[in-house]
C-alpha positions as CSV (number, residue, x, y, z in Angstrom):
1,X,4.7,38.5,-41.3
2,X,5.9,35.2,-39.9
3,X,6.0,36.6,-36.4
4,X,2.5,38.0,-36.8
5,X,1.3,34.6,-38.0
6,X,2.9,32.9,-34.9
7,X,1.3,35.3,-32.5
8,X,-2.1,33.7,-32.3
9,X,-0.5,30.3,-31.6
10,X,1.6,31.7,-28.8
11,X,-1.5,33.4,-27.4
12,X,-3.4,30.1,-27.5
13,X,-0.5,28.1,-25.8
14,X,0.2,30.7,-23.1
15,X,-3.1,30.2,-21.1
16,X,-2.4,26.4,-21.2
17,X,1.1,26.8,-19.8
18,X,-0.1,29.3,-17.1
19,X,-3.0,26.9,-16.2
20,X,-0.6,23.9,-15.8
21,X,1.7,26.0,-13.6
22,X,-1.2,27.1,-11.4
23,X,-2.2,23.4,-10.9
24,X,1.4,22.5,-9.9
25,X,2.4,24.7,-7.0
26,X,4.8,22.1,-5.4
27,X,2.0,19.5,-5.3
28,X,0.8,18.6,-8.8
29,X,-2.5,17.2,-10.1
30,X,-3.4,13.9,-8.3
31,X,-4.4,10.7,-9.9
32,X,-6.7,8.0,-8.6
33,X,-6.1,4.3,-8.9
34,X,-7.7,1.1,-7.7
35,X,-5.3,-1.8,-6.9
36,X,-6.5,-5.4,-6.4
37,X,-3.7,-7.0,-4.4
38,X,-2.6,-10.4,-3.3
39,X,-0.2,-10.3,-0.4
40,X,2.0,-13.1,0.9
41,X,2.6,-12.5,4.6
42,X,5.4,-14.0,6.8
43,X,7.5,-14.2,3.6
44,X,10.9,-14.6,5.5
45,X,11.7,-15.4,9.1
46,X,8.4,-16.8,10.2
47,X,8.2,-16.7,14.0
48,X,7.7,-19.7,16.3
49,X,4.8,-19.3,18.7
50,X,3.6,-21.1,21.8
51,X,-0.1,-21.5,22.2
52,X,-1.1,-21.0,25.8
53,X,-3.9,-22.5,27.8
54,X,-4.3,-21.0,31.3
55,X,-0.6,-20.0,31.2
56,X,0.6,-23.5,30.2
57,X,2.1,-24.3,26.8
58,X,-0.4,-26.3,24.8
59,X,1.4,-26.4,21.5
60,X,4.3,-24.9,19.6
61,X,3.9,-23.9,15.9
62,X,5.6,-21.8,13.3
63,X,3.6,-19.1,11.6
64,X,2.7,-20.2,8.0
65,X,2.9,-18.1,5.0
66,X,-0.6,-16.6,4.4
67,X,-2.1,-15.2,1.2
68,X,-4.4,-12.2,1.8
69,X,-6.5,-10.4,-0.8
70,X,-6.8,-6.6,-0.5
71,X,-8.5,-3.8,-2.4
72,X,-6.5,-0.6,-2.4
73,X,-7.7,2.9,-3.3
74,X,-4.6,5.0,-4.0
75,X,-4.3,8.7,-4.6
76,X,-0.9,9.6,-6.1
77,X,0.3,13.2,-5.8
78,X,3.3,14.1,-7.9
79,X,5.5,17.1,-6.9
80,X,7.7,19.6,-8.7
81,X,10.7,18.0,-7.1
82,X,12.2,15.5,-9.5
83,X,11.7,11.8,-8.6
84,X,9.7,12.7,-5.4
85,X,6.0,12.2,-4.9
86,X,3.4,11.3,-2.3
87,X,0.7,8.6,-2.1
88,X,-2.3,8.1,0.2
89,X,-3.7,4.6,0.3
90,X,-6.8,3.1,1.9
91,X,-6.6,-0.6,2.2
92,X,-9.7,-2.8,2.5
93,X,-9.5,-6.6,3.3
94,X,-12.9,-8.0,2.2
95,X,-12.4,-11.7,3.1
96,X,-10.5,-11.7,6.4
97,X,-11.6,-13.9,9.3
98,X,-11.2,-13.6,13.1
99,X,-12.4,-15.4,16.2
100,X,-13.1,-12.2,18.2
101,X,-14.9,-9.0,17.3
102,X,-12.1,-6.4,18.0
103,X,-14.4,-3.6,19.2
104,X,-17.0,-5.5,21.3
105,X,-14.9,-8.5,22.4
106,X,-17.7,-10.9,21.4
107,X,-16.3,-14.3,20.2
108,X,-17.5,-16.1,17.1
109,X,-18.8,-18.9,19.4
110,X,-20.9,-16.4,21.4
111,X,-22.3,-15.0,18.2
112,X,-23.2,-18.5,17.0
113,X,-20.8,-18.4,14.1
114,X,-17.8,-20.5,13.0
115,X,-15.8,-17.2,12.5
116,X,-16.4,-13.5,12.1
117,X,-15.5,-11.5,9.1
118,X,-12.4,-9.4,9.7
119,X,-12.9,-6.7,7.0
120,X,-10.6,-4.2,8.5
121,X,-9.4,-1.0,6.9
122,X,-5.8,0.4,7.0
123,X,-4.3,3.7,5.8
124,X,-0.8,4.3,4.4
125,X,0.9,7.7,3.9
126,X,3.8,7.3,1.5
127,X,6.8,9.3,0.5
128,X,7.7,7.9,-3.0
129,X,11.3,8.2,-4.2
130,X,11.7,7.2,-7.9
131,X,14.5,4.9,-8.8
132,X,13.6,4.1,-12.4
133,X,11.3,6.1,-14.7
134,X,9.4,4.7,-17.7
135,X,11.3,7.1,-19.8
136,X,14.5,5.3,-18.9
137,X,13.1,1.9,-20.0
138,X,11.3,2.8,-23.2
139,X,8.0,3.0,-21.3
140,X,8.1,-0.6,-20.0
141,X,9.3,-0.5,-16.4
142,X,9.3,1.8,-13.4
143,X,10.5,1.4,-9.9
144,X,10.4,3.4,-6.7
145,X,11.3,3.1,-3.0
146,X,8.7,4.2,-0.5
147,X,8.9,5.3,3.2
148,X,5.5,4.7,4.7
149,X,3.5,5.6,7.8
150,X,1.3,2.6,8.1
151,X,-1.8,3.0,10.3
152,X,-3.2,-0.4,11.1
153,X,-4.6,-2.4,14.0
154,X,-2.2,-2.6,17.0
155,X,-0.3,-5.9,17.2
156,X,1.9,-5.5,20.3
157,X,1.0,-6.0,24.0
158,X,1.8,-2.4,24.8
159,X,-0.2,-0.9,22.0
160,X,-1.8,2.3,23.4
161,X,-4.7,2.4,20.8
162,X,-6.7,0.2,18.6
163,X,-4.8,1.5,15.5
164,X,-1.1,2.3,15.7
165,X,1.5,3.9,13.5
166,X,4.1,1.6,12.0
167,X,7.2,2.5,10.0
168,X,7.2,0.5,6.7
169,X,9.6,0.4,3.8
170,X,8.6,-0.7,0.3
171,X,10.4,-1.5,-2.9
172,X,8.0,-1.4,-5.8
173,X,8.7,-2.4,-9.4
174,X,6.0,-2.2,-12.1
175,X,5.7,-3.5,-15.6
176,X,3.5,-1.5,-18.1
177,X,2.3,-4.1,-20.6
178,X,0.2,-1.6,-22.6
179,X,2.7,1.2,-22.8
180,X,2.6,1.2,-26.6
181,X,-1.0,2.3,-26.6
182,X,-1.7,6.1,-27.0
183,X,-1.5,8.3,-23.9
184,X,-5.3,9.0,-24.0
185,X,-6.1,5.2,-23.7
186,X,-6.5,4.4,-20.0
187,X,-4.9,1.0,-20.5
188,X,-1.7,2.8,-21.4
189,X,-1.2,3.5,-17.6
190,X,-2.2,0.0,-16.4
191,X,0.6,-1.7,-14.4
192,X,1.4,-5.1,-13.0
193,X,3.5,-4.4,-9.9
194,X,5.5,-6.4,-7.4
195,X,6.1,-4.9,-4.0
196,X,8.5,-6.1,-1.3
197,X,7.6,-4.8,2.1
198,X,9.4,-4.6,5.4
199,X,7.6,-3.4,8.6
200,X,10.3,-1.9,10.8
201,X,8.2,-1.1,13.9
202,X,4.9,-2.1,15.7
203,X,5.2,-5.9,15.4
204,X,5.5,-8.4,18.3
205,X,8.9,-9.3,19.6
206,X,10.3,-12.5,21.1
207,X,8.7,-13.0,24.5
208,X,5.5,-10.9,23.8
209,X,2.2,-12.6,24.6
210,X,-0.6,-11.6,22.1
211,X,-4.0,-13.2,21.9
212,X,-3.1,-16.3,23.9
213,X,0.2,-16.9,22.0
214,X,3.8,-16.3,23.2
215,X,6.2,-15.3,20.5
216,X,9.5,-17.2,20.7
217,X,11.0,-15.1,17.8
218,X,10.3,-11.7,16.5
219,X,7.3,-11.6,14.2
220,X,8.1,-11.7,10.5
221,X,8.4,-8.2,9.1
222,X,8.5,-9.3,5.4
223,X,5.8,-9.6,2.8
224,X,5.4,-9.6,-0.9
225,X,2.5,-8.2,-2.9
226,X,1.4,-8.8,-6.5
227,X,-0.7,-5.8,-7.6
228,X,-2.8,-4.8,-10.5
229,X,-2.8,-1.0,-10.8
230,X,-5.9,0.2,-12.6
231,X,-6.2,3.9,-13.3
232,X,-9.5,5.5,-12.6
233,X,-9.1,9.2,-13.2
234,X,-7.0,12.3,-12.6
235,X,-8.7,14.7,-10.2
236,X,-8.4,17.5,-12.7
237,X,-8.6,17.5,-16.5
């Protein structure tokens, strides 16, 4: 009798299990997040640069640390491999400024403006390797190391295209301040994240001349980002 009584429950659970497996054939159900981000560039090893005027050195300066606001749309894709996932990010810089329109070559002065809005878009394709899961920290902290293909405007004299691939490494650590809320509350998955980034390729080297400036040192490869990770939705219920 007890077995008969359990049979309907097993029958109800079975389609759910099968459905979950069908949705997780190596790549599992993606999630979508929006991430307001404040990035500090030239964090370590800021380069010295010579400002050139008709080939002559007009001034020498050191690149200052710069705070840049970004909006990131991230699609996270878990996998069936423990501690391994993928992320695709589109990065939008709404408040950047430039003196030259990168596609037409028109300067801000020619356009009758003090500056032009440099609202560029970048794309990152990430392999995420988990170091610390929330389950290991009672739900409060998670950390992962990312190997990134960063597709962004070319920055070197020999760049063969407007946008180039750059190898980037990231160490991300997130704090989940609302982890004690129920799983069905979207705030449960809100994160405050710190990200230390190192761009290994695609940056100017000592001696390169870019945009009327000669680099005396390799460009700084280090940056740090403070990120608010806001969950929007999974792509499947």
